C-alpha positions as CSV (number, residue, x, y, z in Angstrom):
1,M,29.4,-68.8,-99.8
2,S,26.7,-70.1,-97.7
3,Q,26.3,-68.9,-94.0
4,K,26.1,-71.6,-91.2
5,K,23.3,-71.1,-88.9
6,L,23.7,-71.6,-85.1
7,P,21.8,-74.3,-83.5
8,L,18.5,-72.5,-81.8
9,K,19.9,-73.6,-78.3
10,S,23.3,-71.8,-78.8
11,A,21.4,-68.8,-80.1
12,L,19.4,-68.6,-76.8
13,S,22.5,-69.0,-74.6
14,V,24.3,-66.2,-76.2
15,L,21.2,-63.8,-76.0
16,L,20.9,-64.6,-72.3
17,A,24.5,-63.7,-71.6
18,A,24.2,-60.5,-73.4
19,L,21.0,-59.4,-71.3
20,T,22.9,-60.4,-68.2
21,L,25.8,-58.1,-68.9
22,F,23.6,-55.2,-69.7
23,A,21.7,-55.6,-66.4
24,L,24.8,-55.6,-64.3
25,G,26.2,-52.7,-66.0
26,G,23.1,-50.6,-65.4
27,C,23.0,-51.6,-61.7
28,Q,26.7,-50.4,-61.3
29,K,25.8,-47.0,-62.5
30,E,22.8,-46.5,-60.2
31,I,24.3,-48.1,-57.0
32,P,28.2,-47.6,-56.8
33,D,30.3,-49.8,-54.4
34,T,31.7,-46.5,-52.8
35,P,30.8,-42.9,-52.6
36,P,32.4,-40.7,-55.0
37,L,35.4,-38.8,-53.8
38,P,35.3,-35.1,-54.3
39,S,37.7,-33.7,-57.0
40,A,40.8,-32.0,-56.1
41,D,39.2,-28.4,-56.8
42,T,36.1,-29.1,-54.9
43,E,35.8,-28.5,-51.0
44,P,33.5,-31.0,-49.0
45,T,30.3,-29.2,-47.7
46,A,30.1,-29.1,-44.0
47,T,26.8,-29.3,-42.4
48,V,26.1,-26.6,-39.9
49,T,23.8,-27.5,-37.2
50,E,22.3,-24.7,-35.1
51,P,22.2,-25.1,-31.2
52,P,19.0,-25.7,-29.6
53,T,17.3,-22.6,-28.4
54,L,14.6,-22.4,-25.7
55,P,11.2,-20.6,-26.5
56,T,11.5,-16.9,-25.5
57,E,9.2,-15.7,-23.0
58,D,7.9,-12.1,-22.5
59,I,9.6,-10.9,-19.3
60,T,8.1,-7.7,-17.9
61,Q,10.5,-5.7,-15.7
62,P,8.4,-4.5,-12.4
63,T,7.7,-0.7,-12.8
64,L,9.1,1.2,-9.9
65,P,7.0,4.0,-8.6
66,P,8.4,7.5,-9.5
67,E,10.2,9.2,-6.6
68,P,8.0,11.9,-5.1
69,E,8.6,15.5,-5.9
70,P,9.9,17.8,-3.0
71,L,7.3,19.7,-1.5
72,E,7.2,23.3,-2.9
73,K,6.8,25.1,0.5
74,Y,10.3,23.8,1.4
75,L,12.2,24.3,-1.7
76,E,13.7,27.5,-0.3
77,Y,15.0,26.2,2.8
78,Y,16.9,23.4,0.8
79,E,18.4,26.0,-1.4
80,Q,19.5,27.9,1.6
81,N,21.1,24.8,3.3
82,N,21.4,21.4,1.5
83,D,21.2,19.7,5.0
84,F,17.8,20.5,5.3
85,V,15.5,17.3,5.4
86,G,12.3,18.4,7.2
87,W,10.2,20.6,9.5
88,I,9.2,20.0,13.1
89,Q,6.1,21.6,14.5
90,I,3.7,21.1,17.5
91,P,0.6,23.0,16.2
92,S,-1.2,23.6,19.6
93,L,1.9,24.9,21.3
94,K,1.4,28.5,20.8
95,R,2.6,31.7,22.4
96,S,0.6,34.6,23.4
97,N,1.0,36.2,20.1
98,G,-0.1,33.3,18.2
99,E,3.3,32.0,17.2
100,L,4.2,28.5,17.6
101,Y,6.9,27.6,20.4
102,I,8.1,24.6,18.2
103,D,8.2,25.4,14.5
104,Y,11.6,24.7,13.1
105,P,13.5,23.4,10.1
106,V,15.4,20.1,10.6
107,V,18.8,19.3,9.4
108,Q,20.8,16.2,8.9
109,A,24.5,16.0,8.7
110,D,27.3,13.4,8.4
111,D,27.5,13.2,12.4
112,N,25.6,14.3,15.3
113,Q,28.0,17.1,16.3
114,E,27.9,19.3,13.2
115,Y,24.7,21.4,14.4
116,I,25.1,21.4,18.3
117,D,26.4,25.0,18.1
118,K,25.7,26.1,14.4
119,S,22.6,27.8,13.2
120,F,20.6,26.7,10.3
121,D,22.4,29.7,8.4
122,G,25.8,28.2,9.4
123,E,26.7,30.6,11.8
124,Y,27.8,29.9,15.3
125,S,24.9,29.7,17.8
126,R,24.5,28.2,21.2
127,A,21.0,27.1,20.4
128,G,22.3,25.1,17.5
129,T,19.6,23.7,15.1
130,I,17.4,20.9,15.7
131,Y,18.9,17.8,13.7
132,A,17.9,14.3,12.9
133,D,20.2,11.3,13.9
134,Y,22.8,11.0,11.2
135,K,22.8,7.1,11.1
136,V,19.9,6.5,8.7
137,P,19.6,9.3,6.0
138,I,16.2,10.6,5.3
139,T,15.6,10.6,1.7
140,A,12.8,10.7,-0.7
141,T,12.1,7.0,-0.4
142,S,13.5,5.9,2.9
143,H,14.2,6.7,6.5
144,A,14.6,5.1,9.9
145,D,11.8,3.2,11.4
146,N,12.3,5.6,14.4
147,I,13.5,9.0,13.6
148,T,15.2,10.7,16.5
149,L,15.5,14.5,16.6
150,Y,17.7,16.4,18.9
151,G,17.3,20.1,20.1
152,H,18.4,22.1,23.1
153,S,16.0,23.2,25.8
154,M,16.8,26.9,25.9
155,A,16.1,29.0,29.0
156,D,14.0,31.5,26.7
157,R,11.6,28.5,25.9
158,T,12.9,28.2,22.4
159,F,13.9,25.0,20.5
160,F,12.9,21.9,22.5
161,R,12.4,23.5,25.9
162,M,8.7,23.3,25.7
163,V,9.3,19.3,25.3
164,L,10.2,19.3,29.0
165,D,6.5,20.4,29.9
166,Y,5.3,17.0,28.8
167,K,6.1,15.7,32.2
168,S,3.9,18.2,33.8
169,G,0.8,16.2,33.7
170,V,-2.0,14.6,31.9
171,D,-3.8,17.6,30.8
172,Y,-0.5,18.8,29.0
173,V,-0.2,15.7,26.9
174,K,-4.0,15.5,26.1
175,E,-3.6,19.1,24.9
176,H,-0.3,18.7,22.7
177,Y,-0.8,15.2,21.6
178,L,-0.1,15.8,18.1
179,I,3.2,16.5,16.4
180,N,3.8,17.3,12.9
181,F,7.0,16.2,11.2
182,D,7.4,16.7,7.4
183,T,10.2,15.4,5.3
184,R,11.0,17.4,2.1
185,W,8.9,15.1,0.2
186,E,6.0,14.3,2.7
187,E,3.7,15.7,5.4
188,N,3.3,13.5,8.4
189,Q,1.5,13.6,11.7
190,Y,2.2,11.8,14.9
191,V,0.5,11.0,18.1
192,V,2.4,10.9,21.3
193,V,2.5,7.5,22.8
194,A,5.3,7.6,25.6
195,C,7.2,10.5,27.5
196,F,9.9,9.5,29.9
197,L,13.0,10.7,31.7
198,I,16.1,8.7,31.5
199,G,20.0,8.9,32.2
200,I,22.5,8.0,29.7
201,Y,25.0,6.1,31.9
202,E,24.5,2.7,33.5
203,W,24.9,3.9,37.1
204,Q,22.0,6.3,36.8
205,D,19.5,3.5,36.7
206,D,19.2,0.1,38.5
207,E,17.9,-1.5,35.3
208,P,19.9,-2.3,32.2
209,L,20.7,0.9,30.1
210,F,18.1,1.7,27.7
211,E,19.7,3.4,24.8
212,Y,16.7,4.7,23.0
213,F,18.9,6.9,20.6
214,K,20.2,3.6,19.1
215,C,16.8,2.2,18.4
216,R,16.6,3.2,14.7
217,N,15.5,0.2,12.5
218,F,13.6,-2.6,13.7
219,E,14.9,-5.6,11.6
220,T,12.8,-8.0,13.6
221,E,9.9,-8.1,15.8
222,E,11.9,-8.8,18.5
223,E,13.8,-5.5,18.1
224,Y,10.6,-3.6,17.8
225,N,9.3,-5.3,21.1
226,Y,12.5,-4.3,23.0
227,F,12.0,-0.8,22.0
228,Y,8.3,-0.5,22.6
229,E,8.4,-2.2,25.8
230,N,11.1,-0.1,27.2
231,I,9.6,3.3,26.3
232,M,6.0,2.2,27.9
233,Y,7.9,0.8,31.0
234,R,9.1,4.4,31.7
235,S,6.3,6.5,30.2
236,Y,4.6,9.0,32.5
237,Y,1.3,8.1,30.8
238,L,-0.7,5.4,29.1
239,S,-3.3,5.6,26.5
240,D,-5.7,3.7,24.0
241,I,-3.2,4.3,21.2
242,E,-2.1,0.9,19.9
243,C,1.2,0.1,18.3
244,E,2.6,-2.7,16.3
245,Y,5.5,-4.1,14.4
246,G,5.7,-2.1,11.0
247,D,4.5,1.3,12.6
248,E,6.8,4.4,12.2
249,F,7.9,6.5,15.1
250,L,9.3,10.0,15.9
251,T,11.5,10.6,19.0
252,L,12.2,13.9,20.5
253,S,15.1,14.2,22.8
254,T,16.3,17.0,24.9
255,C,18.5,17.7,28.0
256,A,16.7,17.6,31.3
257,Y,17.9,19.1,34.6
258,D,16.4,16.5,37.0
259,F,19.6,15.3,37.6
260,E,23.2,15.2,35.9
261,D,23.3,14.2,32.3
262,S,19.7,13.5,32.2
263,R,17.4,13.3,29.1
264,F,13.6,14.0,28.5
265,V,12.3,11.8,25.5
266,V,8.8,12.1,23.9
267,V,8.0,9.3,21.4
268,A,5.1,9.5,18.8
269,R,3.6,7.0,16.4
270,K,2.9,8.2,12.8
271,V,-0.8,8.3,12.2
272,R,-1.8,5.4,9.9
273,E,-3.4,6.0,6.6
274,N,-7.3,6.6,7.1
275,E,-6.8,6.0,11.0
276,D,-9.6,7.7,13.1
277,I,-7.6,9.4,16.0
278,S,-10.6,11.3,17.5
279,G,-10.6,9.1,20.6
280,Y,-7.0,9.3,21.4
281,Q,-6.9,12.8,23.2
282,D,-9.0,12.0,26.1
283,S,-7.6,8.5,26.7
284,Y,-4.3,9.3,28.3
285,V,-4.0,8.4,32.0
286,K,-1.0,8.6,34.4
287,N,1.0,5.5,34.7
288,P,1.1,4.6,38.1
289,D,3.9,2.1,37.9
290,R,6.3,3.9,35.5
291,H,9.9,2.9,36.1
292,K,12.0,5.9,37.2
293,P,15.7,6.5,37.1
294,S,17.4,5.4,40.4
295,N,18.5,8.7,41.3
296,V,15.0,10.4,41.2
């Protein structure tokens, strides 16, 4: 049986159609119309995006200086009485036997009444103990800008009785212009800048009451100026000793007998580091215009 041959034109048409179908089938496999869905037993994979982070910097914390160690020479006094905070001494004020008139431990309590009639040993004593104003604690790293020490002026010339002699004249202050006050942690020297007599009540003065005992910390230069101008306004003496905002002061306060409820006060400035004090001693002169309480 003889086979019929397709005309050449028809054969070419059939071949072209076959190639077209093959090409379409291949494209469908490579580029699907829709993305494939996950199968029932396959969970979609979540993409986790980490939050952005700032670059880290090396932050070095400031190193605080170590607290000073207590001075060894005062350890026994602190062991004896934990209120012990320092030692007051006027090295030039000597008795005939060489002992110092003012050479005492200093305490600080929770109020200013505790040691008025209590000895350093804790026993009753009319002479009491020299004590620092309680408002600003004396610690290893801080204390008041102006530390006030209180002491009785005893008739036997003990405790702060010799402080009263600072009003006796220029020669006396020249001889005893240096005061030592050590804390438990630090040795300090002070130079006398003012000495004055004052009352504690408004009616005792024709000027506004100067409450020197409340001048503890000088938060502003104005507060410092108020303190300094008032002590120099009343001072028996003037000198070449300069004072400025930022200096530290020591105030000695004791009862006087010039009039009822009078006080005699000596104020000294802490010697600055590497300060030359050699010219101070001879610079004291009498203050001709000092302010006096109204009943003196």
